[in-house]
C-alpha positions, 0 to 999 in steps of 0.5 A: 547528494541533495541537501535539504533544509531542516523543515518546522515541525508540527504535533501528530494528531494522535501522540502530540509528539512534534514531527518535520514533514517529511518524517525522517525514519526512526524519529518515533512516528507511530509504526515507522518501520524504518530508522537512521541506519535503513538502506536506501535505494536510489535507482531501480537496480538498487530497489532490486537488490535491496528487495531480493535481499530482504528476509521478512516483510517488516524489512520490505516495509523498512526498506520501501519506506524509505526509497527514493528511486523515482525522482518524480515521485520524491519531488511530488510527495516532499512538495505535497508534504511541505505545502499541505492542504489547507484543512490539515495545515496543523499536521505534519506529513509523513512525506515518504513511500506508504509501506504495507500495512496488516499481518506478516502471515495473512491469509488475504493480501490486498493490493492497491495502486498508490498512496493519496497525496493527503491520505497515506502521504499525509498519515504514514498508513495506506489507504489511511485519512482519505474517502477511499480508506473510510470506505475499505476499513469499514468494510474490513471490519463488518466482514471480520478483518479489522478491530475498528471501522476506522482508520484516520492516522497512524497511532490510532489503535487499528489491527488487522486479522488475516489481512495485509494490504500493499501498494502497486506504486508506494509513493503518492503519485502526481494525478494518481498516475504513476509512469510506467517506468515508476510502476516497474520500479516499484514493482521489485517491492510487490514481488518480494512482498508477495513472495514473503506471503505466499506461504499463508496466502489463499486469496488476492484481492486486487483493488482496480485495473491497474492493481489487477494488471500489477498483480498478475505481472508480479505472479507471472515473474515470479514464476506462478501458473497464471492463465493466458491470455490474462483474464480481463478485470471485472468486480467479482472476477474470481481467477484460480493461480497455482503457487511454485509449490503447486498451491492454488490461490485465488486473485479476486477483482474488485472495482476500486474504492475510490469516490468516483465509483463509491459516489456514483453507486458503481461500487456499493457497500455489499458489493465490496463486503461480498468480495471480501466475504468470498476471499475469507471462503477460499 
């Protein structure tokens, strides 16, 4: 077992409470689903076991938020958390996997790729604290899924209605590129989260091609009826799939809310609103 030195603390920008970086589970960070007794997965086999035995989404959130199964990702997320970026040098960093966020009985499940190094890896909430999140949560607010248009940090009062957001990979990866083995390991969390959310879900929105692939791979592994060959990703593409209990669900594609897409106009506010409205109507 690796013994880590105890880092200095900095004050949370919302609550003012001091925290170490990375944040120890159960130390009071807003929305932290884990505590000191939450079991930690340190291999893919342990991820599979802990995911499969989770009885609700809160338990998935807790267990996935302390996962240490991918050494490269653990090293990177913690290095970022301790070295920080100059603009955020005065803030503590979450420095752990980003759990899902939103309702426990969602109608819409949004699947993204992975946390940003200085976004969710800093704030502890998926898609929060970076430009991508600014776009996504503003759209969720415009379309009636969020109570406010901004998501700046855990503890800022944001609440979602009818929607849950998850990541295919829950740790911030170097260069935003998780390895195939890391995607495979983290897929156990995604599959269990989909299973637990299935009774209420009517639509799944995949943000980007990798999330699209991860979504269809998870659904196929769970025994959903999905088209063969798998449909190509595209913005606004809508594919009907069938749950194991024979209920129809729509999988909808959207260009990712990355700056590469939003700055160039490949993805506009109207385009993002349209797919969210489509998801609401399914």
